C-alpha positions as CSV (number, residue, x, y, z in Angstrom):
1,M,67.0,199.5,-14.9
2,S,65.5,200.2,-11.6
3,G,62.0,198.7,-13.2
4,V,63.9,195.4,-13.8
5,E,64.9,195.2,-10.1
6,G,61.5,196.1,-8.7
7,L,60.0,193.2,-10.9
8,A,62.9,190.8,-9.7
9,Y,62.1,191.8,-6.0
10,A,58.5,191.4,-6.7
11,C,59.2,187.7,-8.2
12,C,60.9,186.7,-5.1
13,F,57.4,185.8,-3.4
14,V,57.7,182.5,-5.3
15,I,60.3,181.3,-2.8
16,A,57.6,180.7,-0.4
17,Y,56.3,177.9,-2.7
18,T,59.4,176.8,-4.3
19,G,62.0,176.9,-1.8
20,R,65.3,178.9,-1.9
21,K,67.7,176.6,-3.8
22,V,66.0,175.9,-7.2
23,P,65.3,179.7,-7.8
24,T,68.6,180.8,-6.6
25,V,70.6,178.4,-8.8
26,G,68.2,178.8,-11.7
27,S,68.6,182.7,-11.6
28,Y,72.4,182.7,-11.6
29,L,72.4,180.0,-14.4
30,A,69.7,181.7,-16.5
31,G,71.6,185.0,-16.0
32,G,74.9,183.6,-17.0
33,C,73.5,181.8,-20.0
34,S,71.8,185.2,-21.0
35,L,75.3,187.2,-20.8
36,L,77.0,184.3,-22.6
37,I,74.4,184.7,-25.6
38,S,75.1,187.9,-25.6
39,I,78.8,187.7,-25.9
40,I,78.2,185.3,-28.6
41,I,75.8,187.7,-30.4
42,Q,78.4,190.4,-29.9
43,L,81.2,188.4,-31.5
44,Y,79.6,187.0,-34.7
45,A,76.3,189.0,-35.6
46,P,76.8,191.9,-37.8
47,E,76.3,195.4,-36.3
48,T,72.9,196.4,-36.8
49,L,70.0,197.7,-34.8
50,A,68.8,194.5,-34.1
51,R,71.9,193.0,-32.7
52,A,72.3,196.0,-30.2
53,R,68.7,195.5,-29.1
54,A,69.5,191.7,-28.7
55,I,72.7,192.5,-26.4
56,T,70.6,195.2,-24.5
57,A,67.6,192.8,-23.9
58,L,69.9,189.6,-22.9
59,S,72.0,192.1,-20.7
60,V,68.5,193.3,-19.1
61,V,67.7,189.8,-18.5
62,G,71.0,188.9,-16.8
63,K,70.4,192.0,-14.6
64,F,66.9,190.8,-13.6
65,C,68.4,187.3,-12.9
66,I,71.0,188.7,-10.5
67,S,68.9,191.0,-8.8
68,A,66.4,188.1,-7.9
69,A,69.3,186.0,-6.7
70,W,70.6,188.7,-4.3
71,Q,67.0,189.0,-2.8
72,I,66.6,185.3,-2.4
73,I,70.1,185.1,-0.9
74,F,69.1,187.7,1.3
75,V,66.0,185.8,2.7
76,W,68.3,182.3,2.9
77,Q,71.2,183.7,4.7
78,S,69.2,184.5,7.7
79,E,67.6,181.1,7.7
80,V,70.7,179.1,7.5
81,Y,72.4,180.8,10.4
82,P,71.4,179.8,13.9
83,T,69.8,182.5,16.2
84,T,72.6,183.0,18.5
85,H,74.9,184.0,15.4
86,R,72.2,185.6,12.7
87,C,73.1,189.1,13.7
88,M,76.8,188.8,13.2
89,L,76.9,186.6,10.4
90,T,74.3,188.5,8.2
91,S,76.2,191.6,8.9
92,L,79.5,190.1,7.7
93,N,77.4,188.5,4.5
94,G,76.4,192.4,4.0
95,V,80.1,193.7,4.1
96,V,81.3,190.9,1.9
97,G,78.6,191.4,-0.6
98,R,79.4,195.0,-0.9
99,I,83.1,194.1,-2.2
100,G,81.6,193.6,-5.4
101,T,79.8,197.2,-5.1
102,V,83.5,198.8,-4.4
103,L,85.2,196.9,-7.2
104,A,82.5,197.6,-9.9
105,P,83.9,200.9,-11.1
106,Y,87.3,199.2,-11.4
107,M,86.0,196.3,-13.4
108,V,84.9,199.1,-16.2
109,D,88.2,199.9,-16.7
110,L,89.6,196.2,-16.9
111,H,89.9,196.2,-20.5
112,K,92.5,198.9,-20.5
113,Y,94.8,196.8,-18.7
114,I,94.5,193.7,-20.4
115,N,95.7,193.8,-24.1
116,V,94.0,190.9,-25.9
117,P,91.8,190.5,-29.1
118,N,88.2,191.4,-28.5
119,E,89.0,193.3,-25.2
120,D,85.2,194.2,-24.9
121,I,84.2,190.6,-24.1
122,I,86.4,190.5,-21.1
123,L,83.9,191.9,-18.5
124,P,81.1,190.0,-19.5
125,S,83.0,186.8,-19.9
126,L,84.2,187.4,-16.2
127,F,80.5,187.9,-15.2
128,V,79.4,184.7,-17.0
129,V,82.0,182.8,-15.1
130,L,81.3,184.2,-11.7
131,M,77.6,183.9,-12.3
132,V,77.7,180.3,-13.3
133,G,80.4,179.3,-10.7
134,V,78.5,181.1,-7.8
135,G,75.1,179.3,-9.2
136,L,76.7,175.9,-8.8
137,M,78.1,176.6,-5.7
138,H,74.6,177.3,-4.0
139,I,73.9,173.7,-4.7
140,I,75.7,172.9,-1.3
141,P,73.8,174.9,1.3
142,P,70.6,173.3,2.6
143,E,67.0,174.0,1.7
144,T,65.5,176.2,4.4
145,N,61.7,176.5,3.1
146,K,59.1,175.5,5.8
147,R,61.8,174.3,8.2
148,K,62.4,175.2,11.8
149,L,65.0,178.0,12.0
150,P,68.3,176.5,14.0
151,V,68.6,178.0,17.5
152,N,72.2,177.3,18.1
153,L,75.4,175.8,16.3
154,H,74.7,172.2,16.9
155,E,71.3,172.4,15.1
156,A,72.6,174.3,12.2
157,N,75.3,171.8,11.6
158,K,72.5,169.2,11.9
159,S,70.4,170.9,9.5
160,S,73.1,171.6,7.2
161,F,74.9,168.3,7.2
162,P,72.4,165.8,7.8
163,F,74.6,163.1,9.1
164,A,76.5,165.3,11.4
165,G,73.8,164.3,14.1
166,E,75.2,160.8,13.7
167,Q,78.9,161.7,14.4
168,D,78.0,161.7,18.2
169,E,76.6,158.0,18.0
170,L,79.6,156.7,16.0
171,R,82.8,155.3,17.1
172,S,85.9,154.3,15.0
173,T,87.7,151.2,15.9
174,F,90.7,149.4,13.9
175,K,90.0,145.7,12.8
176,E,93.0,143.5,13.3
177,D,94.2,144.1,9.7
178,G,94.4,147.7,10.3
179,L,91.4,148.7,8.2
180,L,88.8,151.4,9.8
181,Q,85.5,150.0,10.9
182,T,82.6,152.4,12.1
183,T,80.1,150.8,14.5
184,K,77.3,152.1,16.4
185,I,77.6,152.4,20.2
């Protein structure tokens, strides 16, 4: 498994050319799809050696994808945060990211506490939902490839939310009929 992680980390050099958003979202979605296919195979395929190999191969693909996404996010987070807050917020991301490491041993025993049919697919199903959900949430942050790093919070807000800079120039007034009208100053 560590060879898969090493390959995923080596493949992260592609972000210099493609940016951060597309590989991250793609890694999460591809990993979620590979785990979903392994669940379907586990439920409906007869128990053979080929089935076991297919499930193992798809699980390794999922591990590759999550390792690649983790490495890209590590680079991406340091580019999104402004210089004045980068150290503190990157450390906070590391702490929050390690919550999964603390919870992982408990996830293995999750099927013991939930009494449902096909209890062996609960954990992979949870990971599919999380990977696809997080992958879709990574559409929101800005692309930082080949852009100047923000120095302060104002620049970070302006780069993250392109219309934030215009808010200083806008003034809202009410028309006579009570409708909100936005005009340039």
